[in-house]
C-alpha positions in Angstrom: 111.3 -96.5 70.2 108.9 -94.0 72.2 105.8 -93.1 70.2 106.7 -89.3 70.7 110.1 -89.8 68.9 108.7 -91.9 66.1 106.8 -89.3 64.3 110.0 -87.1 64.0 111.8 -90.0 62.4 109.0 -90.5 59.9 109.1 -86.8 59.0 112.8 -87.1 58.2 112.5 -90.3 56.3 111.7 -90.6 52.5 111.2 -94.4 52.4 109.7 -96.8 55.0 110.7 -100.4 54.3 108.6 -103.4 55.7 109.4 -106.5 53.5 107.9 -109.0 55.6 106.9 -112.6 54.4 103.2 -112.0 55.1 101.6 -108.9 56.3 98.3 -107.9 57.4 99.1 -104.2 56.5 101.6 -103.2 59.0 100.6 -100.3 61.1 104.1 -98.9 60.7 103.5 -98.5 57.0 100.3 -96.8 57.5 101.9 -94.4 60.0 104.9 -93.8 57.6 102.6 -93.1 54.7 100.5 -90.7 56.8 103.8 -88.8 57.5 104.6 -88.7 53.9 107.1 -91.6 53.4 107.1 -93.7 50.2 106.2 -97.2 51.2 108.3 -100.3 50.2 106.3 -103.4 51.3 105.9 -107.0 50.5 103.9 -108.3 47.7 102.4 -111.0 50.0 99.4 -110.9 52.1 96.7 -108.1 51.7 98.9 -105.1 51.2 97.6 -104.2 47.6 94.1 -103.9 49.1 95.2 -101.0 51.4 97.8 -99.3 49.2 96.9 -100.3 45.7 99.2 -98.6 43.2 100.5 -96.0 45.7 103.2 -98.4 47.3 106.4 -99.9 46.0 106.1 -103.8 46.2 109.0 -106.3 46.6 109.5 -110.0 46.8 110.7 -110.6 50.6 112.5 -113.7 49.4 114.6 -112.0 47.0 117.2 -109.4 48.4 117.8 -108.1 44.8 114.1 -107.3 44.6 114.2 -105.5 48.0 117.4 -103.5 46.9 115.7 -102.4 43.6 112.5 -101.5 45.2 114.2 -99.5 47.8 116.1 -97.5 45.2 113.0 -97.0 43.1 111.1 -95.5 46.1 114.2 -93.4 47.1 114.3 -92.0 43.5 110.5 -91.3 43.2 108.9 -88.2 44.5 106.6 -88.2 47.5 103.3 -89.8 46.8 100.9 -87.1 48.1 97.9 -89.3 46.9 99.0 -92.2 49.4 99.4 -89.8 52.2 95.9 -88.1 51.6 94.3 -91.7 51.1 95.6 -92.7 54.5 94.7 -89.6 56.3 91.1 -89.8 55.0 90.5 -93.7 55.2 92.8 -95.1 57.8 92.7 -93.1 60.8 91.7 -94.3 64.3 88.5 -92.3 64.0 87.6 -94.0 60.8 88.5 -97.4 62.2 86.1 -96.8 65.0 83.3 -95.6 62.8 83.6 -98.7 60.6 83.5 -101.0 63.8 80.5 -99.2 65.1 78.7 -99.6 61.6 79.6 -103.3 61.7 78.2 -103.9 65.1 75.0 -101.8 64.1 74.4 -104.2 61.1 75.0 -107.2 63.2 72.4 -106.2 65.8 69.9 -105.4 63.1 70.4 -108.4 61.2 
C-alpha cells in the first residue's frame, strides 16, 4: 500500500493487529499507535519494552488468545497515553538524536 494512503487507513482504524511469532517492535505498530489505534501485538520479543502496559498482548500460537485480545482492544477506549508516548519518544527525529548521542559516546570513549 502506498505510504500516503496508509495514514488514512490508520485514522479510520481503531485497532492494529500484529500477532507475529517474534517481533523487534514492528514499525507498523508504532505508526498505528501514533495515529491513535489500540495495539494488539505478540507477547514475544521486546514489545513490552516499547509499549509497556499500553498495548494489548496476545499469544501468536493461540488463535483464541488473538481473538480475545482483539475483542478487548476493540471494546476499549483509545489509549491517548500510548499515542502521546509514541509521538514524544519514537519519532524519526528522536531516533536520529539517540543515534547521534550513541556515536558521540563511542568517539569519546
